[in-house]
C-alpha positions in Angstrom: 107.2 177.2 118.2 109.0 179.8 120.0 106.8 178.3 123.1 108.5 175.4 122.8 112.0 176.6 123.0 111.5 178.4 126.5 110.2 174.9 128.1 113.1 173.0 130.5 111.7 170.3 131.7 115.2 168.1 132.5 115.6 164.5 133.6 118.7 164.9 136.0 120.6 161.4 137.5 123.4 160.3 138.9 124.9 156.8 138.6 127.6 154.5 138.5 128.8 153.6 135.0 130.8 150.3 133.8 132.6 151.8 130.6 132.3 149.3 127.9 133.6 150.4 124.6 134.8 154.0 123.5 133.2 154.7 120.8 134.0 157.7 118.5 135.2 161.6 119.5 135.1 164.5 117.9 138.1 166.8 118.8 138.9 170.2 116.3 142.3 169.8 114.7 145.0 171.8 116.9 142.9 170.9 119.8 142.7 168.5 122.5 139.0 169.4 123.9 135.8 167.7 122.3 132.7 165.6 122.2 133.9 161.6 123.6 131.0 158.9 123.0 130.9 155.5 125.2 128.8 152.7 125.6 127.7 151.9 128.6 124.5 150.7 130.3 122.3 151.5 133.2 121.3 148.3 135.4 118.4 147.7 137.4 116.4 144.5 139.3 113.4 143.1 137.2 110.4 143.9 139.6 108.9 140.4 137.8 112.1 138.0 137.5 114.1 139.7 140.2 117.2 139.6 137.8 119.7 142.4 137.1 118.9 143.7 133.6 121.3 146.4 131.6 119.7 149.0 129.5 122.3 149.8 126.7 123.1 153.6 126.9 125.4 155.7 124.7 127.4 158.3 127.1 128.1 161.3 125.6 130.4 164.7 127.2 132.5 167.2 126.4 136.0 166.9 127.8 139.5 167.0 127.2 141.6 164.1 125.5 143.4 163.9 129.3 140.5 163.5 131.0 138.8 160.8 128.4 137.3 157.6 130.3 139.4 154.6 129.9 137.6 151.5 129.1 136.9 148.6 131.5 136.7 151.3 134.2 133.7 152.4 136.7 133.1 156.0 137.2 130.5 157.8 139.1 128.9 159.8 136.6 126.4 163.0 136.9 124.4 164.3 134.0 120.9 164.3 132.0 119.3 161.6 130.6 117.5 162.0 126.8 115.8 158.9 126.2 113.3 159.5 123.1 110.3 156.8 123.0 111.4 155.2 120.4 113.9 151.9 119.0 117.0 154.1 119.8 119.7 154.1 122.2 119.1 156.3 125.3 121.6 158.9 125.5 123.5 160.4 129.1 124.9 163.7 128.5 127.5 163.7 131.6 129.2 166.6 133.0 133.1 166.0 132.9 133.9 168.2 136.0 132.0 165.9 138.2 133.2 162.8 136.9 135.0 159.8 139.8 136.7 157.1 138.9 136.0 154.3 141.2 138.9 152.0 139.4 138.9 149.0 137.3 135.9 146.7 137.2 137.3 143.6 137.7 138.6 145.0 141.1 135.0 146.8 141.7 133.0 144.8 143.9 130.0 147.2 145.2 126.3 146.5 143.8 125.3 149.1 141.6 121.8 147.6 140.1 119.0 150.1 141.2 121.4 152.7 142.2 120.5 155.1 139.4 119.2 158.2 141.1 116.7 160.3 138.9 115.6 163.9 139.8 112.5 164.4 137.1 111.1 167.7 136.3 107.7 167.5 134.1 104.5 167.9 133.3 101.8 165.2 134.1 100.1 164.2 131.6 99.0 160.8 132.7 97.9 158.8 135.8 96.5 156.0 136.9 96.2 153.8 140.3 97.3 150.3 140.3 97.1 147.4 142.8 100.5 146.5 144.2 100.2 142.6 145.4 102.5 141.8 148.0 104.4 138.4 147.7 104.7 137.8 151.4 100.6 137.7 151.6 100.3 140.8 153.1 97.5 143.2 152.0 97.6 144.7 148.8 98.1 148.1 148.1 97.9 150.6 145.6 100.4 152.9 143.8 100.2 156.1 141.4 101.8 155.8 138.3 102.2 159.2 136.7 103.7 159.3 133.2 105.9 162.9 133.0 106.6 164.7 129.6 110.1 165.9 129.5 111.6 169.1 127.5 115.6 169.4 127.3 118.1 170.6 125.0 120.4 168.1 122.9 124.1 170.0 122.8 124.7 167.1 120.1 121.6 167.7 117.6 121.4 171.5 119.1 117.8 170.9 119.1 114.9 170.4 122.0 114.1 166.5 122.9 110.8 165.6 124.2 110.3 162.2 125.7 108.0 160.7 128.6 109.3 158.7 131.8 107.2 156.7 134.4 107.3 157.9 138.0 105.9 155.4 140.4 104.4 157.1 144.0 104.1 154.3 146.3 100.9 153.9 148.1 102.3 152.7 151.5 104.7 154.8 152.8 104.8 158.8 153.3 103.6 159.6 149.6 100.8 158.1 149.9 98.6 161.2 150.9 100.3 163.1 147.7 98.2 160.9 145.2 96.0 164.5 145.2 98.4 166.5 144.4 99.0 165.2 140.7 96.9 167.0 138.1 96.6 167.0 134.6 99.2 169.6 133.2 100.6 170.6 136.5 104.7 170.7 137.2 106.3 168.8 139.4 109.3 167.5 140.5 110.1 163.8 141.5 113.4 162.4 143.2 114.0 158.5 143.1 115.7 155.8 141.2 115.8 153.9 138.4 113.5 150.6 138.9 112.9 149.3 135.4 112.4 150.2 131.7 109.3 149.7 129.7 110.2 148.0 125.9 106.9 148.3 125.2 106.5 152.2 125.5 110.3 152.6 125.5 110.1 154.6 128.6 112.1 154.6 131.6 110.3 153.9 135.1 111.2 155.6 138.3 110.6 154.6 141.9 109.9 158.0 143.7 111.0 158.8 146.8 110.1 162.1 147.2 107.6 164.9 145.2 107.7 168.6 145.2 104.8 170.6 143.2 105.9 173.9 140.8 104.2 176.8 142.2 104.9 179.0 139.0 106.3 182.3 138.8 106.0 184.6 142.2 105.6 188.3 142.6 108.5 189.3 144.5 108.9 192.9 145.3 113.0 193.9 145.3 114.1 195.1 148.7 116.9 197.7 147.9 119.0 199.0 150.9 117.2 202.4 152.2 119.3 205.3 152.0 117.5 206.8 155.4 118.6 204.3 157.4 120.3 205.4 160.3 123.8 203.7 161.5 124.2 201.4 163.8 124.4 202.5 167.5 127.7 203.1 168.7 129.2 200.5 171.1 130.1 202.1 174.3 133.5 201.2 175.9 135.3 199.1 172.8 138.7 197.4 173.8 137.4 197.4 177.8 140.0 195.3 180.0 139.9 194.9 183.5 142.9 194.7 185.2 141.8 192.7 188.6 140.0 190.1 186.8 142.7 188.3 185.4 146.6 189.1 186.2 147.8 186.4 184.0 146.3 188.2 181.2 148.0 191.3 181.9 151.1 189.8 181.4 150.0 189.0 177.5 150.2 191.5 174.7 146.6 193.2 174.1 147.4 194.8 170.9 150.2 196.6 169.0 151.7 199.3 171.4 154.3 201.6 169.5 157.5 202.4 171.8 157.5 205.1 173.8 159.5 208.1 174.0 161.6 209.6 176.9 159.2 211.0 179.5 159.5 212.6 182.7 158.4 210.8 185.6 156.5 212.4 188.4 159.4 212.7 190.6 161.9 214.5 187.3 163.5 211.5 186.4 163.8 210.3 182.9 161.9 207.4 182.1 163.5 204.5 180.3 163.5 203.6 176.4 161.5 200.3 177.0 158.0 201.9 177.7 158.1 200.6 181.5 156.3 202.8 183.9 158.7 204.0 187.0 158.5 202.3 190.3 156.4 204.2 192.5 157.7 206.4 195.3 156.5 204.1 198.5 157.0 205.4 202.3 158.4 201.8 204.1 156.4 202.8 207.2 153.2 202.7 205.2 151.8 199.4 204.3 148.8 199.5 202.3 145.9 197.1 201.5 144.0 197.0 198.7 141.0 198.3 201.0 142.9 200.3 203.1 144.3 202.5 199.5 141.4 204.9 199.3 141.3 205.6 203.2 144.8 206.4 203.2 144.1 209.2 200.1 143.2 212.7 202.2 139.6 213.7 201.1 138.9 216.5 198.7 136.8 219.3 200.6 133.5 220.1 199.3 134.4 223.7 200.2 135.9 225.7 197.5 139.4 227.3 198.5 140.1 231.3 198.6 143.0 232.6 196.3 144.3 233.4 199.7 144.3 229.6 201.2 145.9 228.9 197.4 148.8 231.1 198.3 149.6 230.1 201.9 149.8 226.7 200.4 152.4 227.5 197.7 154.2 229.5 200.3 154.6 226.3 202.6 155.5 223.7 200.0 157.8 226.3 198.9 159.4 226.7 202.2 159.7 222.5 202.5 161.6 222.1 199.1 165.5 221.2 199.9 
């Protein structure tokens, strides 16, 4: 019994419901939250008569009285299906956070039959191939009819519920090569949409669109960050700016620049408070182009100057002072 409590093989769904009637509600005194119940139906197109059929369904969920669903309104609803294979009304437990109001029933014109999507995770308990005849006279093909057993928790009854649903795996589409994957006792995940209801077995019929096989628990080694890991290489020359590539960008602001204090320029004059550099002193007779700028500079002698030469240059500079 304890092993059964650990099972979780739900049948989740997203569908469009027309709220036929408000049923009951269970709200604690002094609270606006509680369990709400509604009468609705799940529509589909009968595969034999080609006519629309609706299976009466009880819709229930925990929500606020302020967000309760209204009669004769259309809603897109997400939740899970609990459908015991007995002569009882199927139950759809909705999630209030995912409700979308699509308007009143009379003004809603879209076709909803066969649009109830299903994702069923369960255990394969039966499988059988059946020949599908084509109405157009084309060659018949084989479909695989798989029955999954679902086990899920009923939040109202506070107990686990087991039920079965039939999934049809088409043999003429990209799922034809998946027949061998369905083995008795294997956990599988099937995505599809509701296309019928077996009234003899009280079982939903789902047309499969995709199939996934569960692989069970995996032995995964947890990776913890290494304490001996070396820090990443430091980026060299961060914030490198080329003044010659784009003159226009020099006018923009490249960052927060603090105000500069008053400093003396090379010529001895005080710089202004704006932080602007003083104008360079240019010889009117000199015409320097970017190419001749470096040629105008005196070359630095490679020979080391002696102390005597340094003193001689200092005396010459002093004599030239005004």
